[in-house]
C-alpha positions as CSV (number, residue, x, y, z in Angstrom):
1,M,-16.7,-1.9,14.1
2,A,-20.3,-2.9,14.8
3,Q,-20.0,-6.4,13.7
4,H,-16.9,-7.1,15.8
5,L,-18.1,-5.3,18.9
6,T,-21.4,-7.2,19.0
7,T,-19.6,-10.5,18.7
8,L,-17.6,-9.5,21.8
9,G,-20.8,-8.9,23.7
10,H,-21.1,-5.2,23.6
11,K,-24.5,-3.5,23.2
12,V,-24.1,-1.5,20.0
13,T,-26.2,1.2,18.4
14,I,-25.4,2.3,14.8
15,I,-26.6,5.6,13.4
16,D,-26.3,6.6,9.8
17,R,-27.5,9.8,8.2
18,E,-27.6,8.1,4.8
19,R,-29.1,5.0,3.5
20,A,-26.7,2.4,4.8
21,G,-23.9,1.7,2.4
22,F,-24.9,4.4,-0.1
23,G,-22.4,7.0,1.0
24,S,-18.8,6.5,0.0
25,T,-19.1,2.7,0.3
26,A,-21.1,2.3,-2.9
27,A,-18.5,4.3,-4.8
28,S,-15.5,2.2,-3.5
29,T,-13.6,0.2,-6.1
30,A,-13.1,-2.3,-3.3
31,M,-9.5,-3.3,-4.0
32,L,-8.8,-4.9,-0.7
33,Q,-5.0,-4.5,-0.6
34,W,-2.5,-4.8,2.2
35,E,0.0,-2.6,0.3
36,I,-0.3,0.9,1.5
37,D,-0.5,4.1,-0.6
38,C,2.9,5.1,0.9
39,P,5.5,2.6,-0.3
40,L,7.5,0.8,2.3
41,S,10.7,2.6,1.2
42,E,9.0,6.0,1.7
43,L,7.4,5.0,5.0
44,T,10.8,3.8,6.2
45,G,12.2,7.3,5.4
46,L,9.5,8.8,7.5
47,Y,9.4,6.5,10.5
48,G,12.4,4.1,10.3
49,F,12.4,0.5,9.0
50,D,11.1,-1.3,12.1
51,R,8.0,0.9,12.5
52,A,7.2,0.9,8.8
53,A,7.7,-2.8,8.4
54,N,5.4,-3.5,11.4
55,I,2.7,-1.4,9.9
56,Y,2.9,-3.2,6.6
57,R,2.7,-6.6,8.3
58,R,-0.3,-5.4,10.3
59,S,-2.0,-4.4,7.1
60,L,-1.3,-7.8,5.6
61,Q,-2.8,-9.5,8.7
62,A,-5.9,-7.3,8.4
63,V,-6.7,-8.5,4.9
64,A,-6.1,-12.1,6.0
65,G,-8.5,-11.4,8.9
66,L,-11.1,-9.9,6.6
67,K,-10.8,-13.0,4.4
68,T,-11.4,-15.3,7.5
69,L,-14.4,-13.2,8.5
70,V,-16.0,-13.4,5.0
71,D,-15.4,-17.2,5.0
72,E,-17.3,-17.4,8.3
73,L,-20.2,-15.1,7.2
74,H,-20.6,-16.3,3.6
75,P,-22.0,-12.9,2.7
76,G,-22.4,-13.5,-1.1
77,C,-20.5,-10.3,-1.9
78,T,-18.4,-11.9,-4.7
79,F,-15.3,-11.8,-2.5
80,R,-12.4,-13.1,-4.5
81,H,-8.8,-13.8,-3.4
82,R,-6.4,-11.8,-5.6
83,S,-2.8,-11.0,-6.0
84,S,-1.8,-7.4,-6.7
85,L,0.5,-6.2,-9.5
86,Y,2.5,-3.0,-8.6
87,L,3.7,-1.5,-11.8
88,A,6.6,0.8,-12.4
89,G,5.3,4.1,-13.6
90,G,5.7,7.9,-13.4
91,E,8.7,8.8,-11.3
92,T,9.4,5.1,-10.2
93,N,11.7,3.1,-12.5
94,A,12.7,-0.5,-12.4
95,S,15.7,0.0,-10.1
96,Q,13.6,1.8,-7.5
97,L,10.9,-0.9,-7.7
98,L,13.6,-3.5,-7.1
99,A,14.8,-1.6,-4.1
100,E,11.2,-1.6,-2.8
101,H,11.0,-5.3,-3.3
102,H,14.3,-6.0,-1.4
103,L,13.0,-3.9,1.5
104,R,9.7,-5.9,1.5
105,E,11.7,-9.1,1.6
106,R,13.6,-7.8,4.6
107,A,10.3,-7.1,6.3
108,G,9.1,-10.7,5.6
109,L,6.4,-9.6,3.2
110,P,5.4,-11.8,0.3
111,G,6.0,-10.9,-3.3
112,T,8.1,-11.5,-6.5
113,Y,10.0,-8.9,-8.6
114,L,9.2,-9.1,-12.3
115,D,11.6,-7.6,-14.8
116,Y,10.4,-6.2,-18.1
117,L,10.6,-9.5,-20.1
118,T,9.0,-11.6,-17.3
119,L,6.2,-9.0,-16.9
120,K,5.6,-8.9,-20.6
121,R,5.6,-12.7,-20.9
122,E,3.4,-13.4,-17.9
123,F,0.9,-10.5,-18.0
124,D,1.5,-8.7,-21.4
125,F,2.0,-5.3,-19.8
126,D,4.5,-3.0,-21.4
127,R,6.2,-1.6,-18.3
128,E,9.7,-1.6,-17.0
129,A,9.0,-3.9,-14.0
130,A,6.5,-4.9,-11.4
131,I,6.1,-6.6,-8.1
132,I,3.5,-9.4,-7.9
133,S,2.2,-10.0,-4.4
134,P,-0.3,-12.5,-3.0
135,G,-2.7,-11.8,-0.1
136,S,-5.1,-9.2,-1.4
137,A,-8.8,-9.5,-2.5
138,D,-11.7,-7.7,-4.2
139,A,-15.4,-7.7,-3.4
140,D,-18.7,-6.0,-4.0
141,P,-18.4,-3.3,-1.3
142,L,-22.1,-2.6,-0.9
143,L,-23.0,-6.3,-0.4
144,L,-20.1,-6.7,2.0
145,A,-21.2,-3.7,4.1
146,H,-24.8,-5.0,4.2
147,A,-23.6,-8.4,5.3
148,L,-21.6,-7.0,8.1
149,I,-24.5,-4.8,9.3
150,A,-26.9,-7.8,9.1
151,D,-24.5,-9.9,11.2
152,A,-24.3,-7.1,13.8
153,L,-28.1,-6.8,13.9
154,R,-28.3,-10.6,14.4
155,H,-26.0,-10.2,17.4
156,G,-28.3,-7.6,19.0
157,A,-27.1,-4.3,17.5
158,S,-29.7,-1.5,16.8
159,M,-29.6,0.8,13.8
160,Y,-31.2,4.2,13.3
161,D,-31.6,6.6,10.4
162,A,-30.3,9.7,12.1
163,E,-27.5,12.2,12.1
164,A,-25.4,13.1,15.2
165,I,-25.5,16.9,15.7
166,G,-23.9,17.1,19.1
167,Y,-21.7,15.3,21.5
168,N,-21.6,16.0,25.2
169,N,-19.5,14.3,27.9
170,F,-21.3,13.0,31.0
171,G,-19.5,11.2,33.7
172,H,-17.6,8.4,32.0
173,G,-19.6,8.5,28.8
174,V,-21.1,10.6,26.0
175,V,-24.6,11.9,25.2
176,V,-25.1,12.0,21.4
177,A,-27.8,14.4,20.3
178,L,-29.7,13.4,17.1
179,D,-31.3,15.5,14.5
180,G,-34.7,14.2,15.3
181,G,-34.6,15.4,18.9
182,H,-33.6,12.1,20.6
183,E,-30.5,11.4,22.5
184,I,-28.3,8.3,22.9
185,Q,-26.3,7.8,26.1
186,A,-23.3,5.7,25.5
187,S,-20.3,4.6,27.5
188,R,-18.2,4.8,24.3
189,V,-18.7,6.5,20.9
190,I,-16.8,5.5,17.8
191,L,-16.7,7.8,14.9
192,A,-16.6,5.9,11.6
193,T,-17.7,8.9,9.5
194,G,-15.4,8.7,6.5
195,Y,-13.9,12.0,5.4
196,V,-16.6,14.0,7.3
197,M,-14.9,14.8,10.6
198,P,-16.6,16.6,13.5
199,D,-15.0,19.9,14.3
200,F,-13.4,18.7,17.5
201,V,-11.4,16.0,15.7
202,R,-8.2,17.8,14.7
203,T,-5.2,16.4,12.9
204,E,-2.3,17.9,10.9
205,L,-2.2,14.8,8.6
206,H,-5.6,14.8,7.0
207,R,-6.8,16.4,3.7
208,T,-9.7,15.8,1.4
209,A,-9.4,15.2,-2.3
210,S,-11.4,14.0,-5.2
211,S,-11.2,10.9,-7.3
212,W,-12.8,9.6,-10.5
213,A,-13.5,6.1,-11.7
214,I,-15.1,4.3,-14.7
215,A,-16.5,0.9,-15.4
216,T,-16.3,-0.6,-18.9
217,P,-18.8,-2.9,-20.5
218,P,-18.2,-6.6,-20.0
219,Q,-15.0,-7.6,-21.9
220,T,-14.1,-10.6,-24.0
221,P,-11.7,-13.0,-22.3
222,D,-8.7,-12.0,-24.4
223,A,-9.1,-8.4,-23.3
224,L,-8.6,-9.2,-19.6
225,W,-5.3,-9.9,-17.9
226,R,-4.2,-13.0,-16.3
227,D,-5.8,-14.1,-13.0
228,G,-7.6,-10.8,-12.6
229,V,-4.8,-9.4,-10.5
230,L,-5.3,-6.0,-8.9
231,I,-3.3,-3.4,-10.7
232,W,-1.9,-0.2,-9.4
233,E,0.9,2.1,-10.4
234,A,4.0,3.2,-8.5
235,S,3.2,6.9,-9.2
236,N,1.8,9.9,-7.3
237,D,-0.9,10.3,-10.0
238,Y,-1.4,6.6,-10.1
239,L,-3.8,4.4,-12.0
240,Y,-5.6,1.5,-10.4
241,A,-7.7,-1.2,-12.0
242,R,-9.4,-4.4,-11.4
243,T,-11.8,-6.8,-13.1
244,T,-15.3,-7.7,-11.9
245,S,-17.2,-11.0,-11.7
246,D,-19.1,-10.1,-14.9
247,N,-15.8,-9.3,-16.7
248,R,-15.9,-5.5,-16.6
249,I,-12.8,-3.5,-15.9
250,I,-13.0,-0.8,-13.2
251,V,-10.4,1.8,-13.5
252,G,-9.8,4.9,-11.3
253,G,-7.4,7.7,-10.6
254,E,-6.8,11.2,-11.8
255,D,-7.0,12.2,-8.1
256,D,-7.0,16.0,-7.4
257,E,-6.6,17.5,-3.9
258,D,-7.5,21.0,-5.2
259,I,-11.0,19.9,-6.3
260,T,-13.3,19.3,-3.3
261,E,-16.7,21.0,-4.3
262,P,-19.2,18.4,-5.6
263,S,-20.3,20.6,-8.5
264,A,-16.7,21.2,-9.7
265,R,-16.0,17.5,-9.3
266,D,-19.0,16.5,-11.3
267,A,-18.2,19.1,-14.0
268,L,-14.9,17.4,-14.6
269,M,-16.3,13.9,-15.0
270,P,-16.3,13.8,-18.8
271,A,-12.7,15.0,-19.0
272,K,-11.5,12.8,-16.2
273,A,-13.2,9.8,-17.7
274,E,-11.5,10.3,-21.0
275,A,-8.1,10.7,-19.3
276,I,-8.7,7.4,-17.4
277,L,-9.8,5.7,-20.6
278,G,-6.6,6.9,-22.3
279,K,-4.5,5.3,-19.6
280,L,-6.5,2.1,-20.0
281,R,-5.9,2.0,-23.7
282,A,-2.2,2.4,-23.1
283,L,-2.2,-0.2,-20.4
284,R,-4.4,-2.8,-22.2
285,P,-4.8,-2.1,-25.9
286,A,-7.0,-5.2,-26.3
287,A,-9.6,-3.9,-23.9
288,N,-12.8,-2.2,-25.0
289,A,-12.0,1.2,-23.5
290,T,-15.5,2.6,-23.2
291,A,-17.0,4.0,-20.1
292,E,-20.4,2.5,-19.4
293,F,-20.4,4.0,-15.9
294,V,-18.6,7.0,-14.6
295,W,-18.6,8.3,-11.0
296,S,-16.6,10.5,-8.7
297,G,-16.4,11.3,-5.0
298,A,-14.5,12.9,-2.2
299,F,-12.1,10.8,-0.2
300,G,-9.8,11.4,2.7
301,E,-6.1,10.9,2.6
302,T,-3.2,11.4,5.0
303,E,0.4,12.6,4.5
304,D,1.8,9.2,5.3
305,G,-0.9,7.0,3.8
306,L,-1.8,5.6,7.2
307,P,-5.2,5.6,8.9
308,L,-6.3,7.7,11.9
309,I,-7.3,5.1,14.5
310,G,-7.7,5.4,18.3
311,Q,-8.8,7.7,21.1
312,V,-10.0,11.2,20.2
313,P,-7.7,13.7,22.0
314,R,-9.4,15.4,24.9
315,Y,-12.4,13.1,24.6
316,P,-11.5,9.9,26.6
317,A,-14.8,8.1,25.8
318,M,-14.6,8.7,22.1
319,F,-12.7,6.8,19.5
320,A,-12.2,7.3,15.7
321,A,-11.9,4.9,12.9
322,Y,-10.8,6.7,9.8
323,G,-9.3,4.4,7.2
324,Y,-8.1,6.7,4.5
325,G,-6.5,6.4,1.1
326,G,-6.7,3.3,-1.0
327,N,-6.9,0.9,2.0
328,G,-10.2,2.1,3.5
329,I,-11.8,-1.3,3.9
330,T,-8.5,-3.0,5.0
331,F,-8.0,-0.2,7.6
332,S,-11.6,-0.5,8.8
333,F,-10.9,-4.1,9.8
334,L,-7.7,-3.1,11.5
335,A,-9.6,-0.3,13.3
336,S,-12.2,-2.7,14.6
337,R,-9.6,-4.9,16.3
338,V,-7.5,-2.1,17.6
339,I,-10.4,-0.1,19.1
340,A,-12.0,-3.1,20.6
341,K,-8.8,-3.9,22.4
342,M,-8.5,-0.3,23.6
343,I,-12.0,-0.3,24.9
344,A,-11.1,-3.5,26.8
345,G,-8.1,-1.7,28.4
346,H,-5.4,-3.2,26.3
347,R,-2.8,-1.2,24.5
348,E,0.3,-1.8,22.4
349,D,3.0,0.6,21.5
350,W,2.4,0.5,17.8
351,Y,-1.0,2.0,18.2
352,D,0.8,5.3,18.5
353,D,1.7,5.0,14.8
354,L,-1.9,5.3,13.9
355,A,-2.9,7.9,16.5
356,I,-5.0,10.9,15.4
357,D,-2.7,13.4,17.1
358,R,0.6,11.9,15.8
359,P,2.8,14.6,14.6
360,S,3.2,15.3,10.9
361,P,6.3,13.4,9.7
362,T,7.1,16.2,7.2
363,A,6.7,19.1,9.6
């Protein structure tokens, strides 16, 4: 948000109550995918094909835009172009995955369906089927965040170590009260606060859950899969995995929406790590399935897998950029472009599909 708004000539002040990038950003597995947690077939069932297909295409464009931005900034964040491999798993079999592929083709989205034999031959994964899709990426999330902040500062942004403890409307703007006793007067305020929502931001769609991840030691070349594709499962309790520039494997999953307390989440780390390693052994028997690093964290998700982006209801000078689920970084790029246009007075009908106060599709 800050990087884009400063390049447009806005005077921007960033406040962060944590050391910049060391909140949820540092815990991100940084799989920069355009494919959304909610499959296109499921999203079509919720909103109809035209709306669902448009959202998927916007997500694809967002990753492409992020790639272009990284090429311009040269941030040194080990940003790598990647394809993604969407594996059959759990309750999704080959025929359902093929139906998803046909729907993507109808939407004009890139990808190829792989049957069992092709998947086994090309990637040596023992699953019923998969969809291989170009257009994604991975990166070091902390270095990427710092590069974006640095560019915003070069364009005139200010940054303060502070926490917002109050928001008060004045005229056509907002006064933000800080924990140190200072105030900031702003014509617009944008909330990009992750899963920590102020009390006045209300939505039926949001919930907080916990997730766990591990990183293995560096692997031998034969233990890694072809092209370092991003792997994720077509399952509610899905597994996701990627490689790193130093040949580690990062694997995550075991999400649990009933566990939200940090102490309870941390207590489960040994058991969750072993469960994740078990899934890695099944997926890639040649890998050294040892956890050299284990971490966990809270994350926000929505019923439909879509972000919450746009004007905060009842607060005309406030906007929110909540990119939830497995597409947080992708959705943050999308939010920066959408909110910048809204601030400039431009609006498109599809923005309503991301609105904070959109009704629950399952209500």
